[in-house]
C-alpha positions as CSV (number, residue, x, y, z in Angstrom):
1,M,52.0,124.7,96.1
2,E,51.1,127.2,98.7
3,E,48.9,130.1,97.6
4,A,50.2,133.3,97.2
5,V,48.8,135.2,100.8
6,T,46.7,138.1,99.7
7,K,45.1,141.0,102.1
8,P,41.2,140.9,102.1
9,T,39.1,142.8,99.4
10,K,35.6,143.5,98.7
11,K,33.5,141.8,96.3
12,G,34.3,144.5,93.3
13,G,37.4,145.8,94.2
14,G,39.1,147.6,97.0
15,R,40.7,146.5,100.1
16,L,38.6,146.4,104.1
17,C,39.2,147.6,106.7
18,C,42.4,146.4,108.3
19,I,40.5,147.4,112.2
20,C,37.3,146.1,111.2
21,N,37.6,143.5,108.5
22,K,34.1,144.2,106.8
23,R,33.5,147.3,105.6
24,R,35.5,148.9,102.4
25,A,38.5,150.8,103.3
26,A,38.2,154.8,102.8
27,L,41.4,156.7,104.1
28,K,45.2,155.8,104.9
29,R,45.8,157.4,108.3
30,P,48.3,159.7,108.1
31,K,50.0,159.1,111.2
32,T,50.4,154.6,111.0
33,L,49.3,154.8,106.8
34,E,46.5,152.1,108.3
35,Q,44.0,151.7,105.9
36,I,40.3,151.8,107.5
37,C,36.9,152.5,106.9
38,R,34.9,155.8,107.5
39,E,33.5,154.4,111.1
40,C,36.7,153.4,112.5
41,F,38.3,156.2,112.0
42,Y,35.8,158.5,113.6
43,E,36.2,155.9,116.8
44,V,40.2,155.7,116.9
45,F,40.8,159.6,116.4
46,E,38.0,160.4,119.0
47,E,39.9,157.4,121.0
48,E,42.8,158.9,120.9
49,I,41.8,162.6,121.8
50,H,40.4,160.8,125.1
51,R,42.9,159.1,126.0
52,V,44.6,162.0,125.6
53,I,42.8,164.2,127.6
54,V,43.0,161.5,129.8
55,D,46.2,160.5,130.6
56,N,47.7,164.2,130.9
57,Q,44.0,164.8,133.2
58,L,43.5,167.6,131.1
59,F,40.5,168.4,132.9
60,K,38.5,167.8,136.2
61,S,34.7,167.5,136.5
62,G,32.8,170.7,137.1
63,E,34.9,173.0,135.1
64,R,34.3,175.7,132.8
65,I,36.1,175.2,129.5
66,A,36.0,178.0,126.6
67,I,37.6,176.4,123.5
68,G,38.7,178.7,121.3
69,A,37.1,178.9,118.3
70,S,38.4,180.5,114.9
71,G,35.9,179.1,112.5
72,G,38.5,176.8,110.9
73,K,39.2,173.4,110.7
74,D,41.0,172.6,113.8
75,S,39.2,175.0,116.5
76,T,35.8,173.3,114.5
77,V,36.8,169.9,115.2
78,L,38.1,170.4,118.7
79,A,34.1,171.7,119.6
80,C,32.8,168.9,117.9
81,V,35.0,166.6,119.7
82,L,34.8,167.7,122.8
83,A,31.5,167.8,123.2
84,E,30.9,164.3,121.9
85,L,33.1,163.6,124.5
86,N,31.8,165.3,127.3
87,R,28.6,163.4,126.4
88,R,30.1,160.2,125.8
89,H,32.5,159.8,129.0
90,N,30.6,162.0,131.2
91,Y,33.3,164.5,131.6
92,G,31.0,166.7,133.5
93,L,32.6,169.8,131.6
94,D,30.5,173.5,130.4
95,L,31.9,173.8,127.1
96,F,31.9,177.6,125.8
97,L,33.3,179.2,122.4
98,L,35.6,181.8,122.8
99,S,36.6,183.7,119.4
100,V,38.8,187.1,118.8
101,D,37.6,189.6,116.1
102,E,41.0,191.1,115.3
103,G,39.2,193.1,112.5
104,I,40.4,191.9,109.4
105,T,37.8,192.4,106.3
106,G,36.5,190.2,104.6
107,Y,38.2,187.2,106.5
108,R,37.8,187.0,109.9
109,D,34.3,189.0,109.2
110,D,33.3,185.1,107.3
111,S,35.0,182.8,109.8
112,L,32.8,184.4,112.3
113,E,29.8,183.7,110.6
114,T,30.8,180.5,110.9
115,V,31.5,180.2,114.9
116,K,27.7,181.8,114.9
117,R,26.6,178.6,113.5
118,N,28.8,176.2,115.8
119,E,27.5,177.7,118.7
120,V,23.9,176.5,117.4
121,Q,24.8,173.4,116.0
122,Y,27.2,172.0,119.3
123,G,25.1,174.0,121.7
124,L,27.7,175.7,123.2
125,P,27.6,179.6,124.2
126,L,30.0,182.1,122.1
127,K,31.4,184.7,123.7
128,I,33.3,187.7,120.9
129,V,36.3,189.6,121.7
130,S,37.3,192.3,119.1
131,Y,40.9,194.0,119.4
132,K,38.9,197.6,118.7
133,D,37.5,197.4,122.2
134,L,40.9,195.9,123.6
135,Y,42.9,198.1,121.4
136,G,41.7,200.7,120.1
137,W,42.9,199.3,116.6
138,T,42.0,197.0,114.3
139,M,44.5,194.6,111.9
140,D,43.3,196.0,109.3
141,E,44.2,199.6,110.7
142,I,47.7,198.4,112.2
143,V,48.5,196.8,108.5
144,K,48.0,200.4,106.8
145,M,50.4,201.6,109.1
146,I,52.6,199.1,109.3
147,G,52.5,197.4,106.0
148,L,53.1,193.4,105.9
149,K,55.9,192.9,106.8
150,N,55.8,191.9,110.6
151,N,52.0,192.5,111.2
152,C,52.1,189.1,112.3
153,T,54.1,190.1,115.6
154,F,51.0,192.9,116.4
155,C,48.3,189.7,116.0
156,G,49.8,187.3,117.6
157,V,50.8,189.3,120.7
158,F,47.3,191.2,120.7
159,R,44.8,188.0,120.3
160,R,47.3,185.7,122.9
161,Q,45.8,188.6,125.2
162,A,42.9,188.7,123.8
163,L,41.7,185.0,124.6
164,D,42.7,185.7,128.4
165,R,40.6,188.5,128.1
166,G,37.7,186.5,127.1
167,A,38.5,184.1,129.1
168,S,38.2,186.0,131.8
169,L,35.0,187.7,131.7
170,L,33.3,183.6,130.7
171,K,35.6,182.4,133.8
172,V,36.7,179.7,133.0
173,D,39.2,177.4,134.8
174,K,40.7,176.8,131.3
175,V,41.3,177.5,127.2
176,A,41.2,174.5,125.0
177,T,43.1,175.6,121.7
178,G,43.4,173.6,119.0
179,H,47.2,173.1,118.0
180,N,47.9,170.1,116.5
181,A,51.0,168.0,116.0
182,D,52.6,170.1,113.4
183,D,51.6,173.4,114.9
184,I,53.9,171.9,117.7
185,A,56.3,170.3,115.5
186,E,56.7,173.9,113.7
187,T,57.3,175.4,116.6
188,V,60.0,173.2,117.8
189,L,61.8,173.7,115.0
190,L,61.3,177.8,114.9
191,N,62.3,178.2,118.4
192,I,65.6,176.2,117.5
193,L,65.7,178.8,114.8
194,R,65.5,181.3,116.8
195,G,67.9,180.4,119.6
196,D,64.8,180.9,121.7
197,I,65.5,178.7,124.5
198,A,63.1,180.1,126.8
199,R,59.8,179.1,124.2
200,L,62.2,175.5,123.8
201,S,61.9,174.4,127.2
202,R,57.7,174.6,127.2
203,C,56.1,174.5,123.6
204,T,55.9,170.7,123.6
205,S,54.3,171.4,126.7
206,I,50.0,170.0,126.6
207,V,48.9,172.3,129.2
208,T,50.8,175.8,129.9
209,G,50.4,178.6,131.9
210,E,49.7,176.8,135.3
211,D,51.0,179.6,137.7
212,G,48.7,181.8,136.2
213,P,45.1,182.1,136.5
214,I,43.9,181.1,133.3
215,P,45.8,177.7,132.2
216,R,46.2,176.7,128.2
217,C,45.9,173.2,126.9
218,K,46.0,171.5,123.7
219,P,43.7,168.3,123.3
220,F,45.7,167.6,119.8
221,K,49.1,167.4,120.7
222,Y,49.4,164.3,119.0
223,T,46.9,164.6,116.9
224,Y,48.0,165.4,113.0
225,E,46.6,168.7,110.6
226,K,45.6,166.0,107.7
227,E,44.0,163.7,110.0
228,I,42.2,166.5,111.8
229,V,41.3,167.4,107.5
230,M,39.9,164.1,107.2
231,Y,37.7,163.7,110.2
232,A,35.9,167.2,109.3
233,Y,35.7,166.0,105.8
234,F,34.0,162.9,106.6
235,K,31.9,164.0,109.3
236,R,30.6,167.0,107.0
237,L,31.2,169.9,109.5
238,D,30.7,173.8,108.7
239,Y,34.2,174.9,108.7
240,F,35.9,178.3,107.6
241,S,39.3,177.2,105.0
242,T,40.6,180.1,104.2
243,E,43.9,181.4,104.6
244,C,44.3,184.3,106.7
245,I,44.7,187.7,103.8
246,Y,47.7,188.6,106.0
247,S,49.6,185.9,106.7
248,P,51.9,185.4,103.3
249,N,55.0,186.2,104.4
250,A,54.5,184.8,108.2
251,Y,57.7,183.1,109.0
252,R,56.4,180.0,110.8
253,G,55.0,179.4,106.8
254,F,58.8,178.3,106.1
255,A,58.7,176.0,108.7
256,R,55.5,174.7,108.0
257,E,56.7,173.5,104.6
258,F,60.0,172.3,105.7
259,I,57.5,170.0,108.3
260,K,55.6,168.5,105.0
261,D,58.8,168.4,103.0
262,L,59.9,165.9,106.1
263,E,56.3,164.4,106.5
264,R,55.8,163.5,102.9
265,I,59.4,161.3,103.6
266,R,58.8,159.9,106.8
267,P,54.5,160.4,108.8
268,R,56.4,159.7,112.1
269,A,58.7,162.8,111.4
270,I,56.2,165.0,113.2
271,L,55.7,163.3,115.6
272,D,59.5,162.6,116.4
273,I,59.7,166.1,116.2
274,I,58.2,166.5,119.1
275,K,59.4,163.9,121.4
276,S,63.1,165.4,120.5
277,G,61.0,168.8,122.1
278,E,60.1,167.5,124.7
279,D,63.5,165.3,125.5
280,F,65.1,168.9,125.4
281,R,67.1,169.4,128.5
282,I,67.7,173.4,129.2
283,S,71.3,173.2,131.3
284,T,71.4,174.2,135.2
285,S,73.9,177.2,134.0
286,T,71.9,178.7,131.3
287,K,70.1,182.2,132.4
288,M,66.4,181.9,131.9
289,P,64.6,185.5,132.0
290,E,62.9,186.3,135.3
291,Q,59.1,186.0,134.9
292,G,57.5,188.9,136.3
293,T,54.5,191.6,135.6
294,C,54.0,194.4,132.9
295,E,54.2,197.6,135.4
296,R,52.1,199.2,132.8
297,C,49.0,196.8,133.0
298,G,49.8,193.6,134.8
299,Y,50.4,190.9,132.0
300,I,53.2,188.3,133.0
301,S,56.4,189.7,131.7
302,S,60.3,189.6,131.7
303,Q,60.7,192.9,130.4
304,K,59.3,196.0,132.6
305,W,56.5,196.4,130.0
306,C,54.9,193.6,128.3
307,K,55.3,193.3,124.8
308,A,51.5,194.1,123.9
309,C,51.9,197.4,126.1
310,V,55.6,198.3,123.9
311,L,53.6,197.5,120.4
312,L,50.2,199.8,121.5
313,E,52.6,202.2,122.7
314,G,54.4,202.1,119.0
315,L,51.1,202.7,116.9
316,N,49.5,205.5,119.7
317,R,52.8,207.2,119.4
318,G,52.5,206.7,115.2
319,L,55.8,204.4,115.4
320,P,54.5,201.1,114.8
321,K,58.6,199.9,114.3
322,M,59.2,201.0,117.9
323,G,58.5,197.9,119.7
324,I,59.7,195.4,116.6
325,G,62.9,193.4,117.4
326,R,64.5,192.5,120.5
327,S,64.9,195.9,121.6
328,S,61.9,198.1,123.1
329,R,63.5,201.1,124.3
330,G,62.4,204.6,123.6
331,L,59.6,203.4,125.4
332,N,57.4,206.1,127.9
333,N,60.4,207.6,130.2
334,D,57.9,210.3,132.0
335,P,58.6,208.8,136.0
336,K,55.1,210.3,137.1
337,K,52.9,209.2,134.7
338,D,54.3,205.3,134.8
339,K,53.7,205.7,138.5
340,D,50.2,206.7,138.1
341,M,49.4,204.6,135.4
342,K,50.6,201.8,137.3
343,Q,48.6,202.8,140.7
344,R,45.5,203.2,138.4
345,N,46.3,199.5,137.3
346,G,46.5,198.2,140.5
347,T,43.0,199.2,141.1
348,K,41.2,197.6,138.0
349,S,40.1,193.7,138.0
350,I,41.3,191.4,135.4
351,E,38.3,192.1,133.7
352,N,38.8,196.1,133.7
353,K,41.8,196.3,133.0
354,Q,42.9,198.4,130.1
355,C,44.1,196.2,127.4
356,G,47.2,195.6,126.6
357,S,46.3,193.5,128.9
358,L,45.4,191.5,131.5
359,D,47.4,189.0,134.5
360,F,48.5,185.6,132.8
């Protein structure tokens, strides 16, 4: 009579790692459901990110790379892993930490303290740029004026430009962000729900902004958020875990909950959504927005003024809702003033341009 085949276990109970078959399994990978030990998890986690970097040729030797650092789990793990892979595989990169201070008391000021500790822990120089210096407003001041609805619109637009401004000051070749697989799947769904064809066509790209002076890349494109949390936990990394106090009503939150529900039913759903986004083909007859530059500040824009300039104009006029929604009417209608502004901006370098904001 044949003996029943059982999976290897260690004396005293507990399943052995399915990779090394020596050490006790410490976790089940959310992506593959493999039960593995910590040491093998570190190895496969880092190796997968290395393969993404190499296969997509994200970096070239000698490049200066800014890591968008918020102090949260994603950017902290990204800084840790990139610093390690840069040493281990001799990428030849000069790495920097780049943080944006939105001016949110009790949230960003605390998280920046974490980033400052990361600067010492990983030996990476840190640059901080603030909304107050760039735009003359903090998010606390903006929320006080506009309320808790639509505040994420201001923050998202301003943060993108602030990262470009900081990257320009550091004179880097590329910005690496901690956007993970969950984030990208959420974005695919959001762009479908909004019918945003232009963004849908590029939201799964691992490198964006290649036609501008400072491209961005996402080494965590295929990395699950749960695995990033596990890596940070087991490695005992120093990161800030509090959610933004102004984000509970964010539209993205609904997509995030839906993604989590799908993942519980079928873990590969996240990668499947990303693959679907990659395979979307926009009809050649579809009219896409033409990219140009903002007449006021020179930032990339498909309209006369970029979104940041529209939002700032509304804030400075005491009409904060003026730039919300698809319409951006009601701007400065003084042609002479617009012409003077354009001429003044044309004589400034990318580092010195008044925000909102900056060539892209």
